[in-house]
C-alpha positions in Angstrom: 47.3 107.8 107.2 48.2 111.1 106.8 50.4 110.6 110.1 51.7 107.6 109.9 52.8 109.2 106.3 54.2 111.6 107.8 56.1 110.0 110.9 57.4 107.4 107.6 58.6 110.8 105.9 60.5 112.0 109.4 62.3 108.2 109.8 63.6 108.4 106.1 64.6 112.2 106.6 66.3 110.8 109.8 68.3 107.7 108.3 69.4 110.5 105.4 70.7 112.6 107.8 72.1 110.2 110.3 73.9 108.2 107.0 75.3 111.9 105.4 76.8 112.9 109.3 78.4 109.4 109.0 79.9 109.9 105.4 81.0 113.4 106.6 82.3 111.9 110.0 84.6 108.8 108.7 86.0 111.2 105.9 86.9 113.7 108.2 88.7 110.9 111.0 90.4 109.2 107.7 91.9 112.7 106.7 92.9 113.9 109.4 94.5 110.6 110.3 96.5 110.6 107.1 97.5 114.2 107.2 98.8 114.0 111.0 100.6 110.9 110.6 102.1 111.6 108.1 103.4 115.3 109.6 104.8 113.4 113.1 106.5 110.9 111.4 108.2 113.2 108.6 107.9 116.4 111.3 107.3 118.8 108.2 104.0 120.5 107.1 101.5 117.9 105.1 98.5 118.3 102.9 96.2 116.2 101.8 93.0 116.9 99.2 90.4 114.4 99.9 90.4 111.3 101.7 86.8 109.8 100.6 85.5 106.7 101.9 82.7 104.7 100.6 81.0 102.8 103.2 79.0 100.5 100.5 81.4 99.9 98.3 84.0 99.2 101.1 86.5 101.3 99.2 88.5 104.7 99.8 90.7 106.9 97.9 93.4 109.7 98.9 93.9 112.3 96.5 97.0 114.6 96.6 99.0 113.8 99.9 101.6 116.2 100.1 104.4 115.9 102.4 106.3 119.3 102.0 110.6 119.4 102.0 111.8 120.8 105.4 111.7 124.1 105.8 114.6 126.0 104.3 116.8 126.1 101.4 115.7 122.8 100.9 111.8 124.0 100.2 113.2 126.5 98.0 114.6 123.7 95.5 111.2 122.1 95.4 108.2 122.4 97.9 107.6 119.4 98.3 109.7 115.7 99.1 106.9 113.6 98.5 103.5 114.1 96.6 100.9 111.2 96.6 98.7 111.5 93.5 96.6 108.8 93.6 95.6 106.3 96.6 92.9 103.7 96.3 92.2 101.2 98.9 90.1 98.0 99.8 88.5 98.8 103.6 87.2 96.8 106.1 84.3 100.1 106.1 83.6 99.4 110.0 87.3 99.2 110.9 87.1 102.9 110.3 85.1 104.0 113.5 87.5 101.1 115.4 90.9 101.4 117.2 92.0 99.0 114.2 91.8 100.2 110.9 91.9 97.2 108.4 93.0 97.5 104.8 93.2 94.8 102.6 94.5 96.4 99.5 96.0 99.6 98.8 97.4 100.8 96.0 99.9 104.0 95.2 100.4 105.7 92.2 101.7 108.5 90.4 104.0 109.5 93.2 107.1 112.4 93.0 110.3 112.3 94.9 112.5 115.4 95.1 116.3 114.5 96.2 118.1 117.3 96.9 121.7 118.3 98.5 124.5 121.8 98.9 127.6 122.4 99.0 127.3 122.0 102.6 126.8 118.7 102.4 123.2 118.8 103.8 120.6 116.5 102.0 116.7 116.6 102.4 116.3 112.8 102.5 119.2 112.8 105.6 116.5 115.1 107.6 113.6 112.9 106.7 115.1 110.0 107.3 116.5 111.1 110.8 112.9 111.8 111.4 112.0 108.5 110.3 114.7 107.0 112.8 112.1 107.2 115.1 110.0 104.7 114.3 112.7 102.0 114.0 112.8 100.7 117.4 110.7 97.8 119.5 108.1 100.8 120.4 107.1 103.6 118.6 107.0 106.9 120.2 104.9 107.5 123.0 102.9 110.4 121.1 101.6 107.8 118.8 99.6 106.0 121.4 96.3 108.0 120.8 96.9 107.4 117.0 94.3 104.7 115.2 96.2 101.4 114.7 96.7 100.1 110.8 97.4 97.0 109.2 97.7 97.0 105.5 97.3 93.6 104.0 98.7 94.2 100.2 100.4 97.4 99.9 101.0 98.2 96.1 103.5 101.1 94.8 104.0 102.1 91.2 104.6 105.2 89.4 107.6 107.1 90.5 108.9 109.7 89.5 112.4 111.4 90.9 113.1 114.8 90.4 116.8 115.5 91.6 119.0 118.6 92.4 122.6 117.3 93.7 125.6 119.8 94.4 129.1 119.3 93.9 129.8 116.2 96.8 133.7 116.0 97.5 133.2 113.4 100.2 131.3 111.2 97.5 133.4 112.0 94.3 129.9 113.3 92.7 130.1 116.1 90.2 126.9 118.4 90.3 124.0 116.4 89.0 120.1 117.4 88.0 117.3 115.5 86.0 114.3 114.0 86.4 113.8 110.0 86.2 111.0 108.0 86.4 110.9 104.2 87.6 109.6 101.7 85.0 106.4 99.9 86.3 107.0 96.8 84.8 106.8 95.1 87.9 105.0 97.6 90.4 106.3 97.1 94.7 104.2 94.7 96.4 104.5 94.4 100.3 102.4 92.5 102.3 101.4 92.5 105.9 102.7 96.2 106.2 102.4 97.0 110.5 101.2 93.5 110.9 98.9 93.6 114.2 98.5 97.3 113.9 100.4 100.1 114.2 100.2 103.4 113.9 99.7 105.6 111.0 102.7 107.2 111.7 104.5 104.0 111.6 102.9 103.2 108.3 104.0 106.3 106.9 107.6 106.2 108.1 107.6 102.0 106.8 106.2 103.4 103.2 108.4 105.9 102.5 111.4 104.3 103.8 110.4 101.1 101.4 109.8 104.1 98.7 113.3 104.9 99.3 114.9 101.4 98.9 113.0 101.3 95.9 114.3 104.5 94.4 118.2 103.7 95.6 117.9 100.1 93.9 117.1 101.6 90.4 119.1 105.0 90.2 122.7 104.2 90.8 123.6 104.1 86.9 122.0 107.4 86.4 123.0 109.6 89.1 126.5 107.8 89.8 127.9 107.9 93.2 125.3 110.3 94.7 122.8 107.4 95.6 125.9 106.2 97.8 124.8 108.6 100.3 121.0 107.6 100.4 121.8 104.1 100.7 124.1 105.0 103.3 121.4 106.8 105.2 118.6 103.7 104.6 121.1 101.5 106.0 121.9 103.8 108.9 117.6 104.6 109.5 116.1 101.0 109.4 119.7 98.7 110.1 121.0 96.7 107.3 119.1 93.2 108.0 116.2 95.5 106.9 117.2 97.0 104.1 118.5 93.7 102.8 115.5 91.7 103.6 113.0 94.4 101.7 115.6 94.5 98.8 114.6 90.4 98.8 111.0 90.7 99.3 111.0 93.2 96.5 113.2 91.3 94.5 115.7 94.6 93.6 119.3 94.2 92.9 121.2 96.1 95.3 124.5 95.2 96.7 124.7 97.2 100.3 127.6 95.9 101.4 129.7 97.0 98.7 127.9 100.1 98.3 129.1 100.8 102.3 132.5 99.5 101.6 132.7 102.2 99.2 131.4 104.6 101.6 134.2 103.4 103.8 136.7 103.5 101.5 135.8 107.5 100.8 135.8 107.7 104.8 132.5 109.2 104.9 130.4 109.0 108.0 126.7 107.7 107.6 126.0 108.3 110.7 125.3 107.0 113.6 126.4 103.2 113.9 128.0 102.9 110.4 131.0 101.3 111.3 128.9 98.6 113.0 126.5 98.4 109.9 129.9 97.7 108.0 131.4 95.1 109.9 127.6 94.4 109.6 127.5 93.8 106.1 131.5 91.7 106.0 129.9 89.3 108.6 126.9 88.7 106.6 128.7 87.8 103.6 131.0 85.6 105.5 128.3 83.8 106.9 126.0 83.8 104.1 127.5 80.8 101.6 130.1 82.3 100.3 133.3 81.1 102.2 134.4 79.5 99.4 134.6 82.4 97.3 136.3 84.4 100.2 139.0 81.5 101.2 137.1 79.2 102.3 135.4 77.8 105.3 136.2 79.4 108.4 138.0 78.2 111.9 135.1 78.6 114.5 137.8 78.4 117.0 139.7 81.4 115.2 140.9 84.4 117.7 139.3 87.8 118.1 142.5 89.5 116.3 142.2 86.7 113.1 138.4 87.3 112.8 138.9 91.4 112.3 141.6 90.9 110.0 139.2 88.7 107.9 136.6 90.9 108.2 138.7 94.0 106.6 140.0 91.8 104.3 136.6 91.3 102.9 135.5 94.9 102.9 138.9 95.5 100.9 138.5 92.6 98.5 134.8 93.9 97.3 134.6 96.6 94.2 131.4 98.2 94.1 131.6 99.5 90.9 
């Protein structure tokens, strides 16, 4: 009997040791995935206090994820570009150890964003978005092939605080501006099927950051004036006009991208590669989106190319963003 009791105790001890090791291993895997994915996406330093996964409760938490500003003067203004205070998620526990991590629902809250610009025209969000642009093609960067794949069925984002410090921007006709804004959370951002089918963690990070910045640009125009034009233009150049507008529609956000891009055109501001195509695309969308009567009735499909170009210019000139 004593031997049976001893064997039983050893078995129990082994089970406890294996269980503890599994918890530690899963947490380490999840922490590394979150940290490395964010660092690769933004190409800047990232810190994360902890990622804890409860197999029993099929839940996970992320504490104090800190995406630093790019090196140099940006970090001297604000050390962090984005800080995530809390994240709570439902998880399919078994998927954490598999190639595809399934997250039925995740809530990101207590988010701080910093927006900075200098007299020389450099802006921290432009540097970050330039890095995120790598994820906008049909295929993710090859370097992400070894990353775990992630899919989020429901993403909720709330409690966003924006700290900004903008220098005078003659190109935008904007005076210096500094302050803090909290975006009202009467209706938090809710997105579905983020990373549909499974995408690398860095892709998930890129998508979430652009979604947050879209929320910011749609809510801050009245507070920071024409400085917001720079952020709108950079977002349009990064994700494309179609993605920008579709995200705004999904989030039920009120932002007339075409008008803002038209004002950038009037100011002669270059928002990056493809800016001209984006602006012309905005005009075509307006013409083809059921607003023909507003801008002069139905258009003859057989109209020659020269007339179409003149028409697009007329639409752009007729838009008044403010």
